[in-house]
N, C-alpha and C positions, 0 to 999 in steps of 0.2 A: 186892369191888371188881373184881377182874378180869372177874368174869362178866358184871358190868353192863356194862363197856366192850364186851366182845364181842356182848352181847345189842343195844347200841344201835348198833354198826356193822352188824349184820344188819338194823336197821330204816332205817338211814341208811347205805348202801353209798358214797354219793360221798364220805363223811367219810373213809373208809378208804384208806390210801395204796396199798396192794398192789390194791386193786380199781381206784382211778383209774389206776395206773400199767398195769394190764392193758388197760382201756378206752382210754387217752388215748394210751399211747406203743406197746404191743405191737400192739393193734387198729388204731391211728392214727385212731381215731374222733375227730370234732370234737365241740365244747361242745354244739351242737343236737342232735346225734346220741346223745349222753350222756344228754341231758335226756329225748330220745323213749324210750330203752331204760329209764330209770328209770321212766317213767309206765306204758311197757306191761309190764314186769317184776316191778315192786315199788309200782305205784299211787302214785308219790312225782311231785308237781308241782313242779318247781323252776326257776329260772331259768339261761340259760346263763352268766349273771354270777356268779351263787352257785357254779356248778361250777368256773368260772374261778378263783375266790376260793380254793376248796379246792386247786385244781390248783397255783396260787401258793404257797399255805401250805406244802404239801408238795414244793415246789421240784421240779416235774416240768416245768415248760416249758422247762428246758435241755435235756429230752430231746426236745422234738418234731422230728420229722423224721429223728430217729436209729434208730428202730424197725426198719426194713429199708432195704436199699440198692436202689434202684431203677436205678442204673447197671448193674448184672449182667443185667438184663432186656434181651432186644432189641427194646424199644417204640419206639426212635429210628427216625423215618423215613431212610432213605437220604439223603444230599445228592445234589442233581443236578449234573451236569458244570458248569452254569454257577454253581450257588453255590461248588462248588470252585473254579473259575478266579477268581472274585470275591475269596474269601478268600485264595487264593494272592497275587494282584496286591495286596491290602491289607498282606499281610506284608512284600513286597517294598516297598512305599512306607513302610512302617515303619520297615524297616531303612534305606532310603535317607535318611530324615529323621534317623534316630538317628546314622548318618554323618555327616551335614552338620552336626548339632549338636557333635558331637565334633570336627569339622574347624575350625568358626568360633570355638570355645571358646578356641583358642591365642593 
């Protein structure tokens, strides 16, 4: 019985939780890319909705976006002096408004 399950997973890898976890979470592939990989590597034509159903069934949707941390890379553009000035002014205005609300609440 166990052999039949392993054979079935080899024929339909999108039903295997570990395979889907590797593709969807670790490699951060979207559903369309997973469908293309299945077609190219396994000659399986499947819709993204069908892959989504299996991802949902294995409860892998909660891991989306947690595969790697993008904040550690220095991909952010540096802020211009004008952007920093505007943000500083917004923070000051927010602080003043909060102080006004506290003062008027008495």
